[in-house]
C-alpha positions as CSV (number, residue, x, y, z in Angstrom):
1,M,23.2,19.7,-20.7
2,I,19.9,21.9,-20.3
3,R,17.9,19.1,-21.9
4,L,19.2,16.9,-19.1
5,L,18.0,19.2,-16.5
6,I,15.0,19.9,-17.9
7,N,14.0,16.1,-18.0
8,W,15.4,15.8,-14.4
9,V,12.6,18.6,-13.5
10,I,9.9,17.0,-15.5
11,L,10.6,13.4,-13.7
12,T,10.8,15.1,-10.4
13,A,7.3,16.8,-11.2
14,A,6.0,13.4,-12.4
15,I,7.1,11.9,-9.2
16,L,5.3,14.3,-7.3
17,L,2.2,14.5,-9.1
18,A,2.1,10.3,-8.5
19,A,2.5,11.0,-4.8
20,Y,-0.2,13.4,-5.1
21,L,-2.7,11.5,-6.8
22,I,-2.1,7.8,-5.8
23,P,-2.4,6.8,-2.1
24,G,0.5,4.4,-1.9
25,V,3.4,6.6,-3.2
26,R,4.7,9.0,-0.8
27,V,7.3,11.6,-1.1
28,R,8.8,13.2,2.2
29,S,10.2,16.6,0.6
30,L,11.1,18.2,-2.6
31,G,14.8,17.1,-2.1
32,S,13.7,13.4,-1.8
33,A,11.8,13.8,-5.0
34,F,14.8,15.2,-6.9
35,I,16.8,12.3,-5.5
36,A,14.2,10.1,-6.6
37,A,14.2,11.4,-10.1
38,A,17.8,11.2,-10.3
39,V,17.8,7.5,-9.0
40,L,14.9,6.8,-11.4
41,G,16.6,8.1,-14.3
42,I,20.0,6.2,-13.6
43,I,18.0,2.8,-13.5
44,N,16.2,3.8,-16.7
45,V,19.4,4.1,-18.3
46,F,21.3,1.3,-16.9
47,I,18.6,-1.5,-15.7
48,R,15.7,-0.7,-18.0
49,P,17.3,-1.9,-21.2
50,I,18.2,-5.1,-19.4
51,A,14.8,-5.9,-17.9
52,I,13.3,-5.1,-21.4
53,F,15.6,-7.4,-23.4
54,L,14.9,-10.3,-20.9
55,S,11.1,-9.6,-21.0
56,I,11.0,-9.5,-24.8
57,P,8.8,-12.8,-24.9
58,L,6.5,-11.4,-22.4
59,I,6.3,-8.1,-24.0
60,V,5.5,-9.5,-27.5
61,V,2.6,-11.9,-26.0
62,T,0.8,-9.4,-24.0
63,L,1.1,-6.8,-27.0
64,G,3.5,-4.6,-25.0
65,L,1.3,-4.2,-21.7
66,F,4.3,-6.1,-19.7
67,T,6.3,-3.1,-20.2
68,F,3.9,-1.2,-17.5
69,I,4.8,-4.0,-15.3
70,V,8.8,-3.6,-15.9
71,N,8.2,0.2,-15.4
72,A,6.2,-0.6,-11.9
73,L,8.9,-2.8,-10.8
74,L,11.6,-0.2,-11.7
75,L,9.7,2.6,-9.8
76,W,9.5,0.1,-6.8
77,L,13.4,-0.4,-7.0
78,A,14.1,3.4,-7.2
79,A,11.8,3.7,-4.1
80,A,13.7,0.9,-2.3
81,I,16.8,2.6,-3.0
82,T,15.9,6.4,-2.0
83,P,15.5,7.6,1.3
84,G,12.2,9.8,1.7
85,F,10.5,8.1,-1.3
86,E,8.2,5.3,-0.5
87,V,6.0,2.9,-2.8
88,R,3.7,0.7,-0.5
89,S,2.5,-1.9,-3.0
90,F,3.1,-3.3,-6.2
91,W,-0.5,-1.4,-7.3
92,A,0.6,1.9,-6.0
93,A,4.0,1.2,-8.2
94,L,1.9,0.2,-11.1
95,L,-0.4,3.3,-10.7
96,G,2.5,5.5,-10.0
97,A,4.7,4.3,-13.0
98,L,1.5,5.1,-15.1
99,V,1.4,8.6,-14.0
100,V,4.9,9.2,-14.5
101,S,5.1,7.6,-18.0
102,I,2.0,9.8,-19.0
103,V,3.6,13.0,-18.0
104,S,6.9,12.4,-19.2
105,Y,5.4,11.4,-22.6
106,L,3.1,14.4,-22.7
107,T,5.7,17.0,-21.5
108,G,8.4,15.3,-23.8
109,S,6.2,15.5,-26.9
110,V,5.6,19.2,-26.1
111,L,9.2,20.1,-25.7
């Protein structure tokens, strides 16, 4: 349970950092960031495995780079669902997903 809360806080911090660094990503408040992190976590648990499975041929052909596209689309979906969290374009979603992935990977490997 504690690990889940730590991951949720890390994902929230990653979303806030993406909003700070990427001009097309906007978070209205800290509460919106927490809700966006929860929505993104739920999407990553339920929808991401299906999206990855369906895009295996493209992932193999692009040597794994298509995974970034899948992550960007899922971040864009989370922004569409969450009030107060906005991703204005696909390129902003791609850069935002890259920031979120890097922060989540680095903090996950440290912890």
